[in-house]
N, C-alpha and C positions, 0 to 999 in steps of 0.2 A: 644429576639424574634428571631425565626428561619426564615431564609430567603431561598427562593427557589434557587437552584444553577443552573443558566442558563450559568455559565462559562463552563459547560460540553458541551452544544450544541455548543457554540462558538468555542470550542477546536477541534472539529471533523476535520476541515480542516487542522489545525496545526499538528495533530497526523498523519493524512494520508500523509501530506507532509514529515514529518520526516521519515515515513515508506518507501515512494518511494525515498527519499533522500538517503536511504541505498545504492541505485545503482548509484548515481550521481558521475560520474568519476571526475568531476571538483570540487567536494567537497560541492556544494550547489544545491539545487532543487528549483528554483524559489524563491530565496531570503530566503529560510529556511535552516539554517545550516544542514548538512547531519549528521546523527548519526555516530559518530566514523569514519568520512571520512578518516582519516589517519590509520584506523585499517583494517586489511585484511578481505575480504569477504570469508566465508567458506561455500561452497554449496556441499551437498551430495545428491546423487540420485542413483537409480538403473542403470541409463543409461544417457549419455550425447552424443549429436550428434551436430556436427557443420555443418551448411549449408551456405556456403559462398555465393551461389546463391541468398539466401534470406537474407543475412546479419544477421544471428541469431544464437544462441545457444539454443538447446532444451534439457531440463533436464526433465526425466520422471521417475515415480516410486518412491513414498515416498520422494518427494523433501523436503530438509530441508536447508534453507538458513539462515545464521547468520552473523551479524556484530555487535560487541560490544553487547549491550543488546537488540537488535532487531532481531526478529526471523520471517521468513515467511515459512509456511509449505503449501504444496499442492501436488496434484498428478503429475501435470506437470507445468513447468514454461519455457516460451520462452522469451529470452532476445534479442530484435532486436536492432542493433546498426546502427549508421549512416553509409552510404557508405564509401568506402575507402577514407580517408582524406589524404592530402599531407603529406608524411613522416610517416604515421601511418598505417602500413600494418596489424598489429595484431588487433584482435577484442578488446583486453584488453586496447589498447591505444585509443579507439574511444569512442565517446559520446553515451549514451544510448538514443535510439529513442523511444522505446516502450517496456513495460513489460507486458506479460499476464500470469497469473497464474490461473489454473483451478483444479477443483476436491477438495472439502473440504478444501477451502483456509482459513488459519488462520494466522493472523498477531498479534504479541505480542510485547509490549515494556513497561516495568515497569508495572504500573497499568491499562494499555490500552490493549484491545483485540478487533480485528475486524475479522468478519468471513463472508463467503459467498461462493457460488458455484464457482464464478470466480472473478477475479480483473484484471482491465486493467489500465495501466498508460500510458499516451501519452505525452511525454516531450514537443513537440512543442505547444500543447494546454494547457499545465499545468493542466491536468485533471486526476482525479482518478475515476474509476467507479467500485463499488462492486455490484455484481448482484446475484440473487438466494438466497432468505432468508438471505439478508444482515443485519448484526447486528454490532453495535459498542458499547462497554462498557468502562466505567471508573469506577472502583469499582462496586457499585451496580447500578449505573445510566446506562440506556440502551436506545438506539434508534434502531428501526428495521423497515424494509420495504423490498419490493421486489428488489428495486435499490437504492443505495445511490451514487449520483453523486457529486463530489467536484471539484469546480474550484479553484485551488491552487493560482492563480493570484489575484482573488478577494476575496478569503476566503468564497465563497458562497457554501453552502450545500443545496441539494435538495434530500429529501427522498420521494420515490414514492410507492404507494400501489401496491399489486399484485391483481390478480383476486379474490382470496379468503380472503384475509385480508387486513385490512387498516394499515396505518402507526401507530406505537406505539412508545411512549416515556415514559419511567419511570425515573422520576428525583426525587431523594430523597433530602429533605432539609438538609442543613449542621447542624450539632449539635452544639448547643450553648456551649461555653466553660465555 
């Protein structure tokens, strides 16, 4: 007998946690091991600007960030880091406070893909928000809405409708062996 795979819906917070764990300097993001935390992060863009006054780095123009098998693409990505910590004057040595990616955001890791117009990760809240035609796939399974909000601490996901369309979930039964 074929069973409906609700595993997909329960895994959305885990996948997004792994995706933002990509930037976790300490190696974990809210209890979820970071993807390749000991491997280098490679970011390419048309431009990079450091703004010490705002404690951030802004990457713009065809941004492509990669660590191990995790890739985040978008038109812009701003990485906000915690204010100057004792003995840590370089941004690279500080904790990530917030990450904002905008413009055709696409996050891929193995069989997982998430897309939206924008993504925001707030470390202190342990939250990820995908907005603007937000979608998350695992294989053929798909969840979509105007906003997908994930509380990484509680593992809770809320998908909200937009003005024109309702929330949609396409979940395919697992094939019997």
